[in-house]
DRENBA-48672 format. One line per 8 residues: number of its first residue (from 0); for each residue x negated, y, z of N, C-alpha, C. Coordinates in pm, whole numbers, plus 50000, padded with zeros to 5 digits. Layout:
NUM	X,Y,Z,X,Y,Z,X,Y,Z | ... .
***
This chain:
0	50981,48395,51024,50931,48320,50910,50785,48285,50936 | 50751,48162,50902,50609,48118,50927,50519,48172,50818 | 50389,48181,50853,50291,48220,50757,50292,48129,50639 | 50310,48001,50664,50311,47904,50552,50422,47935,50451 | 50539,47968,50506,50652,47996,50418,50630,48125,50342 | 50559,48225,50412,50529,48349,50344,50441,48323,50224 | 50337,48237,50241,50248,48210,50126,50328,48136,50016 | 50427,48048,50053,50499,47977,49950,50580,48073,49863 .
8	50629,48183,49927,50711,48272,49855,50638,48393,49804 | 50506,48378,49783,50425,48483,49725,50485,48530,49593 | 50477,48655,49566,50539,48713,49445,50497,48640,49320 | 50372,48616,49305,50321,48530,49198,50216,48443,49259 | 50236,48309,49256,50140,48219,49329,49996,48235,49275 | 49905,48212,49366,49765,48205,49323,49700,48339,49304 | 49590,48339,49235,49515,48461,49213,49513,48499,49068 | 49502,48626,49041,49501,48677,48909,49374,48761,48885 .
16	49286,48710,48804,49166,48782,48774,49192,48900,48680 | 49131,49017,48712,49153,49130,48628,49020,49181,48573 | 49024,49234,48453,48909,49297,48392,48786,49215,48402 | 48790,49097,48339,48673,49008,48337,48558,49074,48264 | 48586,49171,48180,48480,49239,48110,48385,49309,48201 | 48432,49342,48324,48340,49403,48420,48222,49315,48444 | 48244,49184,48458,48134,49092,48487,48033,49091,48376 | 48083,49082,48253,47998,49076,48136,47918,49207,48123 .
24	47985,49324,48143,47915,49451,48128,47810,49467,48237 | 47846,49421,48363,47751,49430,48470,47627,49344,48444 | 47651,49221,48391,47536,49134,48357,47451,49194,48253 | 47513,49254,48148,47439,49311,48040,47353,49431,48087 | 47401,49500,48190,47330,49618,48240,47229,49579,48345 | 47223,49450,48377,47130,49406,48481,47177,49444,48619 | 47308,49461,48634,47366,49503,48762,47365,49392,48860 | 47328,49420,48982,47327,49322,49089,47419,49366,49202 .
32	47486,49268,49255,47587,49297,49361,47530,49380,49476 | 47611,49480,49522,47566,49567,49628,47592,49515,49768 | 47650,49398,49772,47677,49334,49903,47624,49192,49905 | 47580,49139,50019,47529,49004,50024,47638,48902,49993 | 47599,48788,49935,47695,48684,49902,47765,48634,50026 | 47699,48639,50141,47762,48594,50266,47878,48683,50309 | 47892,48802,50250,48000,48895,50287,48120,48873,50197 | 48112,48778,50098,48217,48759,50005,48271,48613,50009 .
40	48396,48595,49979,48453,48463,49972,48401,48385,49854 | 48391,48450,49742,48339,48389,49619,48227,48474,49563 | 48113,48420,49541,48001,48501,49498,48032,48572,49361 | 47995,48699,49363,48011,48779,49243,48151,48831,49218 | 48244,48806,49316,48385,48842,49297,48436,48913,49420 | 48518,49021,49392,48584,49093,49499,48731,49054,49495 | 48771,48972,49589,48911,48926,49593,48991,49022,49680 | 49100,49076,49624,49181,49175,49690,49327,49128,49691 .
48	49391,49149,49802,49535,49115,49813,49615,49245,49789 | 49731,49227,49725,49821,49342,49704,49963,49292,49700 | 50057,49375,49743,50200,49344,49721,50251,49443,49618 | 50267,49403,49493,50291,49498,49385,50441,49537,49379 | 50487,49602,49483,50626,49642,49495,50641,49791,49511 | 50533,49867,49489,50535,50010,49525,50495,50097,49404 | 50578,50101,49301,50539,50190,49191,50542,50338,49241 | 50446,50419,49196,50343,50399,49099,50212,50352,49160 .
56	50207,50313,49284,50082,50282,49350,50032,50144,49316 | 50121,50047,49319,50091,49906,49282,50217,49836,49240 | 50220,49786,49118,50340,49720,49066,50303,49632,48945 | 50397,49558,48904,50381,49469,48784,50462,49534,48673 | 50400,49557,48558,50473,49617,48448,50554,49516,48371 | 50617,49562,48264,50705,49472,48184,50636,49357,48119 | 50504,49366,48104,50429,49256,48042,50366,49166,48151 | 50400,49188,48279,50347,49108,48385,50206,49149,48434 .
64	50161,49265,48393,50027,49306,48434,50030,49396,48556 | 49932,49381,48643,49924,49474,48759,49884,49611,48715 | 49951,49708,48769,49922,49850,48734,49934,49933,48859 | 49888,50059,48852,49904,50150,48960,49772,50212,49013 | 49784,50314,49088,49672,50389,49134,49577,50299,49220 | 49632,50223,49315,49553,50139,49399,49484,50026,49321 | 49549,49975,49217,49492,49871,49134,49367,49930,49064 | 49384,50044,49005,49271,50111,48939,49160,50139,49035 .
72	49195,50183,49154,49093,50212,49253,49014,50084,49290 | 49084,49976,49312,49018,49851,49343,48928,49803,49228 | 48969,49822,49109,48887,49779,48992,48758,49867,48987 | 48773,49997,49015,48658,50083,49013,48559,50051,49124 | 48614,50019,49238,48524,49985,49351,48448,49856,49320 | 48517,49758,49264,48450,49633,49225,48340,49657,49120 | 48373,49742,49022,48277,49775,48919,48152,49836,48974 | 48169,49930,49067,48053,50000,49126,47974,49909,49219 .
80	48036,49807,49272,47969,49707,49353,47909,49597,49276 | 47926,49604,49138,47878,49496,49046,47948,49365,49076 | 48076,49370,49101,48155,49252,49128,48272,49243,49030 | 48322,49124,49009,48444,49105,48928,48568,49119,49015 | 48660,49206,48982,48781,49222,49064,48877,49106,49036 | 48937,49056,49147,49038,48954,49138,49146,48987,49239 | 49275,48975,49196,49387,49012,49283,49470,48889,49319 | 49517,48888,49440,49614,48795,49488,49742,48873,49518 .
88	49846,48836,49450,49976,48904,49471,50048,48828,49580 | 50079,48896,49689,50133,48830,49806,50215,48923,49889 | 50309,48873,49968,50393,48954,50052,50309,49023,50159 | 50357,49140,50202,50279,49222,50294,50255,49147,50427 | 50353,49075,50477,50339,49007,50607,50221,48909,50610 | 50177,48862,50493,50069,48767,50488,49933,48832,50478 | 49930,48961,50464,49803,49030,50436,49698,49015,50546 | 49731,49051,50668,49631,49046,50776,49595,48900,50814 .
96	49692,48810,50830,49651,48672,50854,49563,48616,50740 | 49595,48649,50615,49518,48600,50505,49373,48653,50505 | 49355,48781,50547,49223,48839,50560,49145,48766,50669 | 49210,48748,50781,49143,48682,50896,49109,48535,50863 | 49193,48473,50778,49174,48334,50745,49081,48313,50623 | 49025,48419,50571,48932,48409,50460,48996,48378,50321 | 49116,48425,50301,49181,48404,50172,49146,48515,50075 | 49112,48634,50126,49070,48746,50037,48973,48828,50113 .
104	48897,48908,50038,48793,48993,50095,48848,49125,50145 | 48947,49174,50076,49000,49311,50101,49151,49316,50092 | 49215,49386,50182,49353,49420,50167,49361,49553,50092 | 49422,49549,49972,49431,49671,49891,49578,49692,49864 | 49645,49740,49969,49790,49763,49955,49831,49890,50025 | 49733,49971,50066,49768,50094,50137,49817,50066,50276 | 49739,49983,50352,49780,49949,50489,49753,50065,50581 | 49857,50094,50665,49842,50211,50753,49748,50178,50864 .
112	49672,50282,50906,49573,50271,51014,49638,50281,51148 | 49618,50184,51230,49662,50185,51370,49546,50141,51458 | 49553,50183,51582,49442,50146,51673,49431,49989,51686 | 49549,49925,51692,49544,49778,51705,49478,49715,51585 | 49503,49766,51466,49443,49707,51347,49294,49736,51337 | 49249,49852,51384,49105,49882,51378,49025,49789,51469 | 49093,49727,51562,49024,49638,51657,49004,49494,51599 | 49078,49462,51492,49068,49328,51436,49017,49321,51294 .
120	48998,49439,51231,48944,49440,51094,48879,49572,51068 | 48800,49574,50962,48729,49699,50924,48822,49777,50829 | 48864,49893,50876,48957,49976,50799,48888,50099,50746 | 48906,50126,50617,48846,50243,50551,48955,50336,50502 | 48991,50439,50581,49096,50533,50537,49054,50610,50413 | 49144,50620,50315,49109,50683,50192,49225,50766,50136 | 49338,50763,50202,49459,50828,50147,49553,50866,50262 | 49611,50987,50254,49713,51024,50350,49850,50994,50290 .
128	49931,50926,50366,50061,50889,50317,50169,50925,50419 | 50285,50968,50369,50397,51000,50454,50518,50933,50400 | 50630,50937,50475,50749,50870,50431,50861,50966,50396 | 50954,50916,50317,51061,50994,50263,51199,50926,50287 | 51302,51005,50272,51440,50956,50268,51497,50971,50132 | 51547,50865,50073,51607,50869,49945,51760,50844,49958 | 51837,50911,49874,51982,50889,49868,52023,50874,49724 | 52149,50839,49698,52197,50850,49559,52173,50991,49506 .
136	52168,51008,49375,52131,51132,49316,52212,51252,49368 | 52342,51232,49385,52429,51343,49420,52418,51376,49574 | 52347,51294,49651,52332,51314,49795,52470,51347,49856 | 52561,51250,49849,52700,51278,49891,52710,51313,50042 | 52616,51270,50123,52623,51295,50270,52545,51425,50300 | 52485,51489,50201,52407,51614,50221,52296,51591,50323 | 52225,51483,50306,52116,51446,50399,52001,51548,50379 | 51965,51615,50490,51855,51710,50485,51752,51683,50598 .
144	51794,51590,50691,51705,51555,50802,51746,51420,50850 | 51663,51357,50931,51691,51225,50981,51824,51212,51054 | 51854,51318,51134,51981,51313,51213,52105,51308,51128 | 52093,51346,51002,52211,51336,50913,52250,51197,50881 | 52164,51103,50917,52193,50958,50891,52259,50889,51013 | 52290,50965,51115,52350,50909,51236,52474,50834,51199 | 52479,50703,51244,52595,50620,51219,52601,50557,51080 | 52502,50586,50999,52501,50536,50860,52419,50405,50847 .
152	52408,50360,50724,52329,50235,50698,52215,50271,50607 | 52091,50231,50652,51965,50264,50586,51889,50140,50556 | 51825,50139,50440,51746,50025,50400,51596,50056,50403 | 51514,49949,50415,51367,49965,50415,51305,49830,50379 | 51187,49833,50322,51116,49710,50298,51063,49649,50427 | 51072,49519,50435,51042,49447,50559,50896,49448,50591 | 50857,49476,50715,50725,49450,50766,50622,49556,50760 | 50650,49669,50700,50546,49770,50684,50565,49888,50777 .
160	50479,49987,50756,50480,50111,50831,50615,50178,50824 | 50676,50170,50707,50807,50237,50690,50913,50180,50785 | 50912,50048,50798,51008,49985,50889,50979,50029,51034 | 50850,50033,51072,50816,50073,51207,50863,50216,51233 | 50842,50304,51136,50882,50444,51152,51037,50457,51155 | 51105,50378,51077,51253,50378,51078,51303,50337,51218 | 51239,50236,51275,51285,50191,51406,51248,50291,51513 | 51142,50367,51492,51107,50474,51585,51211,50587,51573 .
168	51259,50612,51454,51362,50712,51433,51490,50673,51510 | 51523,50540,51504,51643,50492,51575,51628,50518,51726 | 51512,50486,51781,51489,50504,51925,51498,50652,51964 | 51443,50737,51880,51452,50880,51904,51595,50929,51902 | 51675,50883,51807,51813,50927,51801,51889,50878,51921 | 51862,50753,51965,51929,50703,52085,51894,50784,52205 | 51765,50820,52220,51717,50894,52334,51785,51034,52343 | 51823,51083,52229,51888,51217,52226,52041,51210,52223 .
176	52092,51088,52243,52236,51068,52257,52311,51061,52125 | 52233,51043,52011,52301,51032,51885,52328,50884,51854 | 52427,50860,51774,52453,50723,51726,52350,50692,51618 | 52264,50593,51639,52159,50570,51537,52214,50506,51411 | 52129,50513,51307,52170,50444,51185,52144,50292,51199 | 52216,50215,51121,52194,50073,51115,52088,50048,51013 | 51984,49970,51049,51872,49947,50961,51883,49803,50900 | 51879,49798,50765,51877,49671,50691,51741,49657,50624 .
184	51681,49541,50640,51548,49517,50578,51562,49433,50451 | 51470,49458,50359,51470,49385,50227,51330,49342,50196 | 51316,49237,50117,51188,49183,50081,51103,49282,50004 | 51164,49365,49921,51089,49466,49843,51169,49592,49836 | 51101,49701,49806,51170,49830,49779,51262,49823,49663 | 51225,49746,49563,51311,49732,49444,51446,49686,49486 | 51454,49581,49572,51585,49528,49615,51658,49632,49702 | 51580,49705,49784,51641,49808,49872,51707,49914,49784 .
192	51634,49961,49679,51692,50065,49595,51814,50013,49513 | 51811,49887,49477,51927,49830,49411,52047,49833,49505 | 52022,49803,49630,52130,49806,49729,52184,49950,49744 | 52094,50048,49742,52135,50184,49747,52220,50222,49632 | 52178,50178,49512,52248,50212,49386,52387,50150,49385 | 52404,50032,49451,52534,49962,49448,52627,50007,49562 | 52581,50100,49644,52666,50152,49750,52661,50076,49879 | 52568,49982,49889,52554,49907,50014,52481,49983,50124 .
200	52407,50085,50085,52331,50169,50176,52361,50313,50159 | 52333,50394,50256,52348,50537,50247,52213,50602,50216 | 52105,50535,50248,51973,50592,50224,51870,50479,50232 | 51749,50511,50178,51636,50418,50187,51517,50498,50243 | 51446,50440,50340,51320,50490,50392,51204,50428,50315 | 51122,50511,50248,51008,50456,50172,50896,50560,50183 | 50780,50527,50127,50668,50620,50126,50693,50723,50017 | 50631,50843,50035,50659,50955,49943,50644,50920,49799 .
208	50532,50853,49762,50505,50820,49621,50614,50733,49565 | 50661,50635,49642,50762,50544,49593,50895,50616,49574 | 50931,50699,49670,51055,50774,49663,51048,50871,49540 | 50931,50929,49518,50914,51018,49402,50928,50940,49269 | 50873,50821,49264,50884,50742,49143,51030,50703,49115 | 51105,50661,49214,51243,50624,49194,51330,50745,49157 | 51296,50859,49212,51363,50979,49168,51339,51012,49025 | 51212,50991,48981,51172,51016,48845,51250,50920,48745 .
216	51272,50802,48792,51342,50703,48707,51489,50738,48691 | 51542,50814,48782,51685,50858,48775,51771,50778,48865 | 51877,50838,48912,51976,50773,48997,51955,50794,49143 | 51840,50845,49182,51811,50861,49322,51752,51002,49346 | 51771,51056,49470,51712,51179,49508,51626,51163,49629 | 51505,51217,49626,51418,51221,49744,51455,51346,49821 | 51539,51330,49922,51597,51448,49991,51515,51496,50110 | 51426,51409,50163,51339,51452,50269,51204,51379,50242 .
224	51094,51451,50259,50963,51391,50238,50864,51445,50341 | 50747,51386,50343,50641,51433,50431,50654,51401,50578 | 50740,51297,50610,50761,51257,50746,50646,51170,50797 | 50596,51200,50914,50500,51114,50984,50376,51085,50901 | 50308,51191,50848,50188,51166,50765,50082,51088,50844 | 50034,50984,50782,49937,50894,50850,49836,50843,50748 | 49709,50826,50786,49612,50770,50693,49641,50625,50658 | 49622,50590,50533,49624,50450,50495,49488,50409,50448 .
232	49463,50279,50447,49324,50230,50430,49315,50108,50342 | 49195,50080,50298,49154,49950,50254,49102,49875,50377 | 49119,49746,50384,49078,49672,50504,48992,49555,50458 | 48886,49528,50534,48795,49417,50505,48761,49347,50636 | 48725,49223,50625,48679,49147,50744,48530,49166,50769 | 48455,49178,50660,48309,49190,50666,48264,49336,50689 | 48187,49366,50793,48138,49502,50812,48045,49543,50696 | 47965,49451,50643,47879,49486,50531,47958,49527,50410 .
240	48065,49453,50378,48150,49487,50265,48220,49621,50288 | 48273,49641,50409,48345,49765,50436,48253,49887,50425 | 48129,49869,50474,48033,49981,50459,48002,50008,50313 | 47993,49909,50232,47963,49930,50094,48083,49996,50022 | 48201,49960,50058,48323,50020,49999,48329,50166,50037 | 48304,50199,50163,48305,50335,50209,48205,50421,50129 | 48088,50365,50108,47984,50435,50031,48032,50463,49888 | 48096,50362,49825,48147,50379,49688,48250,50493,49689 .
248	48343,50495,49786,48446,50598,49785,48387,50736,49809 | 48277,50746,49887,48207,50875,49904,48147,50917,49774 | 48089,50821,49701,48028,50855,49568,48136,50902,49474 | 48253,50838,49475,48361,50879,49388,48414,51019,49424 | 48416,51050,49551,48447,51188,49589,48349,51287,49534 | 48220,51255,49545,48115,51342,49504,48114,51366,49353 | 48146,51262,49276,48140,51277,49128,48275,51320,49068 | 48377,51330,49150,48508,51379,49104,48599,51274,49051 .
256	48555,51149,49038,48647,51047,48983,48757,51010,49079 | 48729,51023,49210,48833,50999,49312,48946,51097,49301 | 48914,51225,49293,49016,51334,49277,49090,51315,49144 | 49020,51279,49042,49080,51260,48910,49184,51150,48912 | 49153,51041,48979,49245,50925,48989,49373,50967,49063 | 49357,51035,49177,49473,51077,49250,49556,51173,49172 | 49494,51269,49101,49569,51365,49018,49649,51296,48911 | 49594,51191,48853,49663,51113,48748,49794,51065,48795 .
264	49809,51032,48926,49927,50976,48981,50006,51080,49066 | 49967,51206,49057,50036,51311,49125,50027,51298,49281 | 49912,51248,49333,49893,51233,49471,49788,51323,49528 | 49793,51353,49654,49697,51438,49717,49583,51354,49768 | 49459,51384,49730,49344,51303,49774,49313,51327,49919 | 49239,51231,49979,49197,51241,50116,49086,51349,50125 | 49101,51440,50220,49010,51555,50225,48879,51525,50303 | 48887,51443,50406,48776,51424,50493,48666,51328,50439 .
272	48562,51315,50511,48458,51216,50480,48516,51076,50502 | 48487,50989,50405,48541,50855,50412,48444,50767,50494 | 48496,50702,50597,48414,50619,50682,48502,50514,50749 | 48440,50412,50803,48516,50307,50868,48581,50361,50994 | 48712,50338,51010,48779,50388,51127,48739,50313,51255 | 48723,50388,51362,48679,50327,51484,48795,50318,51583 | 48804,50207,51659,48910,50197,51759,48902,50306,51866 | 49011,50353,51912,49014,50456,52018,48982,50394,52153 .
***
């Protein structure tokens, strides 16, 4: 699929400005932006891309509003930088090309940190994330480990860390002489879980928080979790902006608001010092 077609099929075209009151309150307080205008696409605005398909981390609620832990985090970062937050809802595959092409300032979708990515953009790890296996609630296959899916059909959202890890599982199973599972990819986790509910799949590979949310909603069981824990990050093109974001996150750790936000969503906060990841 071409990048052009990816942009055409964005979840909701265009940009969506959030919390415009931040700008007014910042102006009233005499707040001035903590990053130079040259580090931003639009002066006074922090434009962030997100794919809102991962409840409770980032999703669209019944009224069409962006919600979730990462959305709140992005808003707080913008507020502390004296900028107005603005979100672009877009498919994951368009995130990195869009950042490089100057369509947004920050990728705020929990992008996993890899050495290849740290070489082409500024990545600020702030969250540890792992993946899970979900099955129908009754877990009819008694799945307790990846090998229990040998010869079965598994779904995953297209293009993310979860797909890469699922394909790594397949290679590992093949190397050990097991019949691997068949992997089917879907545009969103919502569609993947629908396929699981309708009996088209035996399991879904997703991140822990998403699997936990779908279990909470009913109809699904998170039967394995904590696989392949890996840092996820915010990503920026501008070193100045990335440095400012890292400083804000450090301040949030120090004042407790960072831990409070993670606790609100039942997530474990990042323990280490927050800093821009360096290529190996």
